[in-house]
C-alpha positions in Angstrom: -2.5 10.4 20.7 -3.3 14.0 19.8 -3.5 15.2 16.8 -0.7 17.1 16.1 1.5 14.3 17.4 -0.3 12.1 15.0 0.6 13.7 12.4 4.4 14.4 12.8 4.6 10.7 13.6 3.4 10.7 9.9 5.0 12.8 8.5 8.5 11.0 10.0 7.3 7.8 8.7 6.7 9.3 5.2 10.2 10.9 4.9 11.2 7.5 6.0 9.7 5.6 3.1 11.0 8.7 0.8 14.4 8.2 2.1 14.0 4.5 1.8 13.1 5.2 -1.7 15.9 7.5 -2.5 18.3 5.1 -1.2 16.6 2.1 -3.8 16.4 4.3 -6.4 20.4 4.1 -6.8 20.2 0.1 -7.0 17.5 -0.8 -8.7 14.7 1.1 -10.7 11.3 1.9 -9.4 8.5 -0.2 -10.4 5.1 1.7 -10.8 1.6 0.9 -12.1 -1.9 2.2 -12.2 -4.2 1.1 -9.3 -7.8 2.2 -8.2 -8.9 2.5 -4.9 -12.3 2.1 -4.4 -14.8 2.2 -1.8 -16.3 -1.0 -1.0 -19.9 0.6 0.3 -20.1 2.3 -2.8 -18.0 0.9 -5.5 -19.3 3.4 -7.9 -17.0 6.2 -5.8 -13.1 5.4 -6.4 -9.7 7.4 -7.1 -7.3 6.5 -9.7 -3.7 6.5 -9.5 0.4 5.4 -10.2 2.0 3.7 -7.5 5.4 3.1 -6.6 5.4 -0.9 -6.1 7.0 -1.1 -2.5 7.1 -5.1 -1.7 9.4 -4.0 1.2 5.6 -2.4 2.7 3.2 -4.7 4.6 0.2 -2.5 3.8 -0.7 0.0 0.9 -0.4 4.0 1.4 -3.1 6.7 -0.1 -3.0 10.1 0.8 -5.9 11.1 2.7 -7.3 13.5 1.0 -8.0 10.9 -2.0 -9.2 8.6 0.6 -11.9 10.8 2.0 -12.8 12.3 -1.2 -14.5 8.6 -1.9 -15.8 8.3 1.2 -13.5 6.1 3.2 -12.0 7.2 6.7 -10.5 6.0 9.4 -10.6 2.5 10.7 -8.4 1.9 13.5 -4.9 2.4 14.2 -2.0 0.4 13.7 1.5 0.1 14.7 4.4 -0.7 12.0 8.1 -0.3 12.0 10.3 1.6 10.1 13.5 0.5 8.1 15.9 2.6 10.8 13.3 0.6 13.9 11.3 2.9 15.0 7.5 2.1 15.6 4.7 4.7 14.3 1.4 4.4 14.9 -1.5 5.2 11.6 -4.5 5.9 11.0 -5.4 2.5 8.7 -8.8 1.9 6.8 -9.8 -1.0 4.1 -10.7 -0.4 0.2 -11.0 -2.7 -3.1 -7.2 -2.8 -4.9 -7.5 -3.0 -8.2 -4.9 -3.6 -10.5 -3.7 -5.4 -13.5 -7.4 -6.6 -13.7 -7.5 -7.8 -10.6 -9.4 -6.7 -7.3 -8.2 -7.2 -3.8 -9.3 -5.8 -0.4 -6.6 -4.6 1.8 -5.7 -2.2 4.4 -4.6 0.7 3.5 -2.7 3.3 6.1 -3.9 7.0 5.4 -1.1 9.1 4.4 -0.3 13.2 4.6 -1.7 15.3 1.7 1.7 15.0 -0.3 2.6 11.1 0.2 3.6 9.1 -3.0 0.7 6.4 -3.4 2.4 2.9 -2.5 1.3 -0.9 -3.2 2.4 -2.9 -0.4 3.3 -6.5 -0.2 0.1 -7.8 1.1 -2.1 -6.4 -2.1 0.9 -8.2 -4.5 0.6 -11.4 -2.9 -3.4 -11.3 -3.0 -3.6 -10.4 -6.6 -0.3 -13.3 -7.4 1.5 -10.6 -8.4 5.3 -10.2 -8.0 8.3 -7.8 -9.0 10.9 -9.6 -11.1 14.3 -8.2 -9.8 15.8 -8.3 -12.9 13.9 -6.3 -15.6 11.8 -3.9 -12.5 8.5 -5.0 -13.7 5.3 -6.8 -12.3 4.8 -10.6 -13.3 1.6 -12.7 -12.4 2.3 -16.0 -10.9 0.7 -19.1 -12.6 -1.4 -19.6 -9.2 -2.2 -17.5 -5.9 -0.1 -19.6 -2.9 -1.8 -21.2 -0.9 0.5 -23.3 1.2 -0.9 -25.1 4.3 -4.4 -25.8 2.8 -5.2 -29.5 2.5 -6.4 -30.4 -0.8 -10.1 -31.3 -1.4 -11.0 -35.3 -1.1 
């Protein structure tokens, strides 16, 4: 896919994400959390920001310039489905995601420079964190879910 077409697709995705966030603002209060994105190959290289928590989004999203500044580059592409049903191919990378005293590895979408950072469901689940829908706060589960695993004998 040509770079211009890819950027147009990314802008469409981020507009859909913003539109969904705006729609939800009328229904629920946005939940935000401070997050550090760290380069796993060089842990001293990190970027800190305030992320909107979006449990309806699978992976997290960070503006591309912040990822590039800490030495992270695209590792591939993945197809995502937008809220309106359209599909979009976006560049992805992986990083350490730190929040609420936890560190998890996760897939990060490379967003446009002006994109709002989003913390997705996989990072939340990996850290054992849920969004309390009544008070719009993040809460820790007593244990991270490990369904299907057999207890040690």
